[in-house]
C-alpha positions in Angstrom: -11.8 -3.4 58.0 -15.6 -2.2 58.7 -16.7 -0.8 62.0 -19.6 -3.2 64.1 -22.9 -1.3 64.4 -24.5 -3.5 66.6 -24.1 -1.5 69.6 -23.8 1.9 68.1 -26.3 4.4 70.0 -26.9 7.9 68.8 -29.5 10.6 69.8 -32.7 10.8 68.7 -32.3 14.0 66.6 -29.8 12.0 65.0 -31.8 9.3 64.2 -34.5 11.7 62.7 -32.1 13.0 60.4 -31.2 9.9 59.5 -35.0 9.3 58.3 -35.2 12.3 56.7 -31.9 11.8 54.8 -32.9 8.0 54.1 -37.2 9.4 52.9 -35.4 12.4 50.9 -32.5 10.4 49.2 -33.2 6.8 49.7 -34.9 5.9 46.2 -32.9 7.8 44.0 -30.3 6.3 41.6 -26.4 6.9 42.1 -26.3 9.0 39.1 -28.7 10.9 40.4 -27.3 11.6 44.0 -24.4 12.3 42.1 -25.9 14.6 40.5 -27.9 16.6 43.6 -24.3 16.5 45.1 -22.7 18.1 42.1 -25.4 20.7 42.6 -25.3 21.6 46.0 -21.7 21.9 45.9 -22.1 24.3 42.8 -24.8 26.3 45.0 -22.7 26.6 48.0 -19.5 27.4 46.4 -21.3 30.5 44.3 -22.8 31.2 48.2 -19.3 31.2 49.4 -20.7 28.4 51.8 -18.6 25.9 50.6 -16.0 24.0 52.9 -13.9 21.0 51.2 -12.3 20.7 54.7 -15.3 20.4 56.6 -16.6 18.2 53.9 -13.7 15.6 54.3 -14.3 15.5 58.0 -17.9 14.4 57.4 -16.8 11.8 54.8 -13.7 10.5 56.7 -16.2 9.6 59.9 -19.0 7.6 57.2 -15.5 6.0 55.6 -15.3 2.8 58.5 -19.0 2.0 57.5 -18.4 1.5 53.8 -17.3 -0.5 51.2 -13.8 -0.5 49.7 -15.6 0.1 46.1 -17.3 2.8 48.2 -14.3 4.7 49.7 -13.2 4.7 45.9 -16.3 6.4 44.7 -16.1 8.8 47.5 -12.4 10.0 47.2 -13.0 10.5 43.9 -15.8 12.8 44.0 -14.0 14.4 46.8 -11.1 15.1 43.7 -13.2 16.4 42.1 -15.1 18.8 44.3 -12.3 19.8 45.9 -10.7 21.1 42.7 
């Protein structure tokens, strides 16, 4: 079940951040996004800044807005990244 976003309000800084992320990643293919994510995770792990728990929390906040297929893909990514 997906939540309705009709009356959702967010802070201006959140809107700005979302717009920046769309500008940066919006035109990338799914494969390119996957490669970028894996690169970022590898970098964070090597520098000791990676937190699988934090990533899982962030993804949990997104789940209600995603399709079943998108959730399954994220679950798969979490299994890969968490190992």
